[in-house]
N, C-alpha and C positions, 0 to 999 in steps of 0.2 A: 539474302543467304541462302545456299542451296542445301536442301536438305533431301537426302536420299538414303535408301535403305536395300541392301544387294540381297536379296530372300534366295536366290540360288545363282549359281555361275555357269549353270547348263540346263539343256532342256529336259525334262523326264517324261514317265506318263501321269504325272499328277498335275493338272493345271493349276495356276496359283489360285485365280478367281473363278467361283462357281457361275457366276455371271454378273454383270452391270452393277445390277441393284446391291450385292454382295460388296462389288469394290466399291462403290459411294461409300457404304456402311463403315469400310476400314477406312478409307481414306479420310472420312471425316474425324475419326477418332486423333488424327495428327493435326487436327484444324480447332482444336476444343479453343485456343485462345482467342478466336474472332466470334466466337458463339454470344449472342445476345449482346452485342455490343450497339446495335442501333444505327451503326456506320458500315455495315458489311453487306454487299450485293454479291448475289452467286450467279455467275453466267456459264451456260451451258454452251457446249459448239455442237448445235445439231449436224447428223442426227445421234450418233452413239453416246456422246457426252451427255446429254439430256439427261437419262435414267442415271449416272453416277452422280449428277448435279442436282438433282431430286433429292437423293439422299443426304447430300451434303448440307443443302438449304434447309432440309427438314431439322438435321440436326444441331446447326448452328443457329435455328429459328430466324433465319434469315430472307430475303425476298428473292424470288428466283425469276429470271429472264434467260432469252436468247441470245448470243450474237452470232449470226449467220456468216461461215466462211466457207469458200469453196477451192477446194484444192485443183489446181491446174496440171492436169496429168499427160504424160508424154504419150503421143496419139501413136495406139499401137500397144502402148505400155503403161496403161492408164493409172495404174497401181504405184508409178514413179513420179513422185510429183516435181514439176520443174517451176513450179510457184503456187501462189495462193491469192485469191481474193477476198477480201471482207465488205461487209456494209459500209459507205460511207467513201466508196471509190477506192479504199485502197488495195494495193495490188503490191506482192512480195515475190520477188524473182529468186528461186535458187540458181546462183550463177554457176557451181559447179557442175550441176546439172544441164543446162543449157550451154554452158562452152563445151562439157564435156561430149555432147550429143551433137553438138552444131546446129543447136535449135536455133533458127532465124527470128527477127521481130512479127515475120506475118505469120509465123505459125503460133507463136505466144498469143498474138491480139487475135487470131481466129479462136483459140481455145478459151482465151478468157471472154470474148463477148458470149459465147454459147453459155458459157459457167455464168456470168452477169445474169442471162435470162433466168436461170436457175434460182441464182440468188433470190433475185426481185419475187419469182414465184413464192419461193419459202416465207420471205418477209411478208406477202401478203396473207400465206395461210397462216402462218405462224402468229402473226404480230396483228396484221389487220387494223383496226383502227384503235386499239388498245394501246395506250401510251405507253413509250417503254419507260421499266424503271430508272429511274434518275442516276446518274454517275456521278456527277461532280461533288467533289469533295469526298467522296465516299472510298471503301476500300473495297476494290474489284476483284473477287477471287474466280477466276476463269478455269474451267473444267474440262476436261476431255476424256474420252476412254483409255488415252494413251497417245505417246508420242513416237512417232516413227523417225521422218527427217526433221519435223518440228516447222514446216513450210506453212502449215494451216494456222497451228498457233503464233508463229511469228506475226502472220497478217493480223489475228487478231488480237494481238496485245497494242500493234500498232494503230488498228482502228479504236480499241477502247480509250486507248491516251487521248485519242481526238475530244473525247468527253471531258476531259479534264478531273479524274478521280485522284483522290488524295494518295492512292497507291494503287499497284496491280501487282497481283501475285498468281501464279500459274499451279495447278494442283492435278495431278494425275496419278491414277494408281500404278503405270508400268510407262516405262520411257527407255529408248534407246540410249545408251551412257552421253554419246556425243551430243545429241537433239537435247537432252535434259541440260548439260552444260552450257551448249548456245542457247537455250532461252533463259537462263538464268543471268546471262549477261544483260539481258533487257527489263529486266523486272527487278522490284524491289524484294520480292523472294518467291520460292519456288518450293513445291515439296513434289518428289518423286517417289511413291512409297518402293518401285524396284526398279534397279537397273540392269536388267541381267545381260551377260555375254555370254554365248553370242545372243544377239536379241531377236531374231528370226521374223520378227512383226507382230504388231498390238494382238491380234487374234492368238498368236502361240499361248498367251498367258492366260486367256479366259477357256472354261470349260464350254460356255453356251456364248457364242461371239454371233449368234443370229441377228442380221440387220434390224435396225430401228426404223419403223416406218414412219412415215408422215403423222398417221393417224395415231402412234404410238405418242410422239411430240405433244401433238395437240391435247390428247388425253393428260399427258404427265404436266402439261402447262396450268392445264384446268383444275388438276388435284393440288398442285402448287399455290394457286390464288386460292382455292377454299380453306384451304389450310392457315393460309394469311388473314384470309378474313375473318377465319375462327379465331385465330390468336387476338 
């Protein structure tokens, strides 16, 4: 079931969310049905999705883990996703971009190999020797700070499904309408808090959209582990 709320139809001078922390707090209110169920796991997409996911995990009293995805940016136009890769060898290709720009398999492979190295680096940094949170027979809530093309989220969803969860849902504070609709077709449930038109980009709907660092991700995961241990 797709749930979204158009909070504004165009850009104005007041951003919707102060920062990712506030976005996560607001997003969590739409996920109260998953609170304290015992079968819920929250997965943040590094790096920007992790501070959002932490607030969701705290509100739901659910464990937090990361699921690592890397966008495959078009060379020279890296902000434009021609696909994405995820942990476990998952690769998703944005056929519209690839075909529209005449991108060949060689270029796609070159970019994918580079991003695979970065994905592996992040796995070592964020996860290390820590066993991942078990997803089998769980409800996996995949959280990011927003959806633009949805390529990274599609790769994440396909990767998460490899771990045999009972269900997969996606939750984001803001999304392009077409991206929200596309992801809704491959998950059991989705919450897109707002789907503004025109969309402009994820960062347009945050007052503070500063880059989340590797150190930030490690700190937030440590905080989540401490909270879970205390609970």
